[in-house]
N, C-alpha and C positions, 0 to 999 in steps of 0.2 A: 661609782663606789667611791668614797669618801677616806683620807688618812692623816693621820696627824705626819708632818715633814719637820725634819731640820732646816730654820729658816735663815740659818747665817749664811749671808754672802761669802762665801769660799773666793770667788773671785776677786773681791776687793782687796781679802787677806793676801791673795798670791800676788797679785799687782803690786801691792804694798812691797813685799818682798822681793820681786824682781826690780822695782824702781829705786829701792836703797841698794839693792845690790851693784845697779849700774851707777847708781851715784858713787860709792867705793871703788870701781875699776875705774871711772872718769877721773876721779881725783887722783889715783895711782897714774894715770895717763898724762896729767898736768904735769907731772914731772919730768916727760919726758918731750912733749909736743914742742915743738919749735916755734919761737917767736910769741909763747904765749906767756904773760907772766904768772908766778906762783912763789908761794911762800920759800920753796928751793927747787933748782935746775938741776938738772944730771948733766955733765958734758955731752952726752949722746941725747940729741935732739933730732928728731926727726920730722921731716915736713909731711910724708906721707900720712903721718897721724892725724894732722889737722880734719882729714876729711870725713873719715869716720866721727870723730868727735863733734863737727859742726853739726853732721847729719844727726846726733843726739841732742845735742845742746840745744837745737831751736824748740824741741818741746820737754825735755826731761824735767826740769822744775815746774812747770805748766803741770805735768802728769801729777808729780807731787802735791802740788795742792790742789788737784782735782782730786785726787785720793783721800785728800784731808776732809775735804768739802763732804765725799759719799760718805766717808766714816762717821763723820757728824750727823750727816742726816740719817743716817740708820740707829745712830745711839738713841737708848733711851735720855739720855741726858738733854738732849737737844728739846724736848717737850715741857722741861723745867729751866727755864732762863736762870733764877737764882742760883740754881744747882750746877748749871751749866759754869755760870763765873767762876765759882770755889774748886769745880775739877778740873776747870782747864787753866786754871792758874796754878793748882797744885801740878798739875801734869805737864806745863811747859814751862811758868816761869822756875819752878825748884831745878829742874836739871838744868836750866840754862844759866842762872846765876852761879850753881856746883860748876857746871863747864867752864865758865868764865874764869873762876877761881881757880880751879884745879885741875882740868885736864886741857884747856888751850894754851897756858903758857907753854908748856914743851916746846909748842911750835912757834911761838913768839920768840922763845929763847935759842932755838934752832936756826933762825931768821935773822936774828940781830946776831949772832955768832958767825953765821956766814958772809954776812954785810961785811965784818967788821968793825961792827959799831958797839960791840959788848964782849970785852975778852975774861971774864969772870964766871964762873962756875952757874950749874943751874939754881943752886940754893941761893947765891946773893942776887940772881935776877929775880929768883919769886919775892925773894925780901923786899925788893923795889918795888917789884909788880903788885905786891899786895896794898903799898901806899896809894895805891890809884892815882897817883900824879901822872901829867901829862911827860910823855918823853920827847925827846927831839924828833920832829918829822923825819919818817925814812927808815929809822931803827928796826921797825917792823911793821906790819899791816895794822893799822889802828893806833900805833904810838900816840899820837896825838891828843886823843882821848884818856889816855891814861891804861885802860884796859881793852881789849878786844874780845869779839867774839867769833871771828873767823867763820867756820862753816858752820857753827851753830845760829846763824843770822837767822836761817828759817824758822827756829823756834819762837824769836819775836816775831816777825811777820805772822805766823798763824795764831798767834794769842790776840795779836790787834786785831786780824780778821776777825776772829771767833769774837771780840767783843763788841766790833762794827756790826756784827750779824743780832748781837742779844737783845737791843731795843726792839729789831722789828719782830724778834720770838715773843717777847713779851707785849708787844702789841697784838699781835693774834691770839695770843693767848686772852689778852683782855679783851677783844672781839669775840670770843669764842670761835677762833676760824681755826680750824685743824690745818698743821701746816703739811700732811700731806692730801689735804683740798685736790682735786683734779678739777679743773675747769674745763669748760667744754672745748674739744680737742679741734685743733683747724684742720681741715683737708687733709689726706695723707701727703698729696703731692707737696702743698704748702708748707706741711709741719716738716719734710725732710729738706725741703731748701732752707727753712727757716734753720734747723740745725747745721745743716753743711755750711750755709753763706753767711749769715747774719751774723755772728762772732768774727769771721774772717774781716769784716770791716772794721771792727772795732780793734781788733789785732794790727790791723793796718795802719789805724791810726795813732795807736800807742808806738809801732815801728816808727812808722815816717815823720809824727810830728812830736812825740813828746821825748823819746829816746833820745834826737841829738839835742831837745834842747835841756834834758835832765840828767842825762847817763843812767850810768849804774852804781848806785853810790854803795848799796847795801847799810845804811845808816837808817831806816827806817823812815825817818822823820822828814827827808825830802828825797825820797827817793820815786818819786809819782809815776815815771814812767814803769818801773817795775810793778808799783802797785796796779797801775792799768792793767796790766797782762796777768798777775797771779790774782789780784781779789775776784774778778770776775768769774776764772774758771773755778775759784774755791766756792764762789755764788753759785754757778753750774751745777758742781759737784752735788751741792745741797739740797740744790731744788729737784735735780734729778733722784735722788736717791729714793724718794718714796713714791714715783710717779711710773708705775708699771707700764703705762699705755707708752711713754716717753723712751722705758727704757726697750720696749719690743722695736720701737722704730730705730734705736742705734741699732741695735743687734740687726735688723732687716736692711739697714744702709751699710753695714760693715765691710762688704768688698765694695761698694760706689767709695765709702771713706777712704779705702785702702788705693782707689785706682785715684782718684784725686790727689790723697797726698804721695802718691809715687809720681803724677805728672806735675804737681809743684815742687817735689824735690829735684828732678830733672831741669825744669829750669831755674831753679834756682842753682843748683850745682854750676849748670853750663854755664850760666852769667860770671861764675865764679871763676871757673876756667877759662872764659874768655880775655876776662881781664887779667889773669897771668900770663897767657900765652900772647895776646896780640901787642903788636909793638905799638908805641904811640900814633905812628902812619895810619896803623889799622884799626886803632881806637877812635881815630879822626875820620875815619870814613865809614863810619856806623850812622845810621838815621841819627837824626837829631831831637831822640825821644827823653824822656827820662826817665833814666834807665836805672837811678834808686827807688823810684815809686816801682817800677816792675817787679826789681829785687825783692823789695819788702812785700809786693803782694803775693808772690812766689813764697816768700819764707811765710806770711800769713796761712796762706791757704795750706801749706803743707804741712804747718804746725797743728793749726785745729784739726784737720782729716786724721792727722796721725792717730791724736788724740781719741778721734770718735772710734777709729779703727781699734786701737788697743783696748778700747772700753768693749765694743761690739763683740770682737774675737776673743777676749778676755772670758767674759759672760756666757759664751758658748763653751770654750775649750776648757776653764778652770774652776767652773762653778762647781766643785766637789771634794768631799774631806779628805784629801791627800793626806797620809800619814805622818809625813812632816810638816806640816803647812802651822799648828798651834804652836808648836816649839820655836820656829822660825818667827811667826810672828811676833812672839815674844821677845827674840832676839834684835828684832828690827832697829829698837830705840837705843838699847846701851852699843850695838854694833855702831850706829850712826854717831853717836858723841864720840865713841873712841876711834873710829878709824883715822881719820885724819891726823890724830895725834901721836898714830904708831906710823903712817906713810911719811911724815916730814923727816921724824927722827931715825927712821930706819934707812931713808936715803942718804941722811947726812952722815950713817955709819957706812954704807955701803960706797959711797961716790969716791973717796979716797983709796980705795982697794982696786979701782982702773979694770973694772970686771968688763968684759964683752957685754955690750949694750943688753941683747938680749937676754944673756943671764941675770944681769943686774935689775934688770923689768921681771924677771920671773921670780928672782928672790924678793924684790920687794912686796910683788902683789901677794905671794904665798906667807910672805911672813907678816902682812898686813893680815890676811884672813885668818892664820893661825892666832896672832895674838888678841885679835877679837872675839876668836871661839874661847880661846883658854880663858880669858878674863871674864867673859860673859857666863861661862860653864863652872868654873871653878873659884871665882871670886864674887861676883856679882851675884848670881843665884843661890851662892851659899850663903848670904851676908845680908839678912832681911833689912837691916839698917840702911841697906844703900839701896836698894829698891826704888824708894822715891828719889833719889838724888840721878838715878838712871830711867826713871819712868817707866819702871817694872811693875806690872798687874800682877794680883794673884793670876793662876791659871783658872781661864776661861771655861765656862760651863757650858754644854751643850746647850743650844738655845731651841724648843720646841715649841711648835705653835700651839696655842692655848686653845686653840679651836679647831672641828675637822675643816681640811682644805681640801677642795676637788681638784684636783691636778689637769690643768689645761694641759690639751693636745701639742706635740711639736716641740721643736728647740728652746722656743722661748718661754717653756713653763717656769724653770728655774726661776727668771729672774720677774713673775710677776706676781709673787709672793710678798706680802707686807713683811719687813724684814726688820729684825734687831741685829744689825750690825758690827761689826768688830769693835771692840775698845782701841780705841786711838788715841795716842800722847802726844 
């Protein structure tokens, strides 16, 4: 029996919502985590908060770039490189420029005020900021450039990665090679090994060789270590998007991936604990091994296996048309643009109140969520002129397969269909 089915990848939509929700929670945590720099810090700073945040930090941005590659691979615009340039530039650069000029400045003003580097009001700061002239270094993050993108750096990186992909798509189109072409699959054991281990070697190289040399600049042009981590997972997501056999293998390996991820996390965290609890004599008594390399290897193994496990379990559990998902999916981009420009000034207002730490953190989190929800629902969605500035698309229509599709048996059926994936800004 054949039936036409909804081919939208709901799991990618759902994972996108979850990933950006986690990003908001992470940035709220940055106000309170001990010994980690941020635009504003509460006097309530907790060392214990480092542990869950380290656990998430090792794959959170890689997940977002992976989902971005998946979404692009599932979109029709990936088949038209010329159209892709225009659409992606409109969807990424317009909100980026608007955000840098109109959304991010409140963060810079609060940071400069908290540092004691600027004592005038926000209007005066904004007039100076819009001159795009360099500020004295240290007034706020990015002051030396005259303008900052703060948390919106992701949009610039995603645009650059997309533009780097366009020539490859154009070449494939010229050679009449469909981007969804599936080549001869390697044996299952080899395929599983390649999926689980091959990317770990590259990630280890980026962590152990490139990151100590180039650091984490977030300036795009010289951020080579981060590019080495983010761009390959973006390309992997794009490659994976239209390859049902590879998707099936990811799903089949999800429990193995989770086990490997937990093993890597245990080793990585164990080394961090040892580095804190052992005194110099205890550290000197350890075998003369390259502990940095061991730690970076555990980090790489954990991060990549966690990504595969998230994709695999997501495909099984989340690929269904949840009623809340279309609205939440449209809200992701505006919430992402807005959230940190709520977190920073709200924290600045709360800190002088000297509230108990748990109460301050709860109010900051709930206030950020409420602010994003109210601005998105009652301002952005009701003013169509604001839509391009916040990357808001028209409501997506249900995507239906144009030809009959035979439903395969088993839990992997949903990921085997050719897809027209989620719109992504």
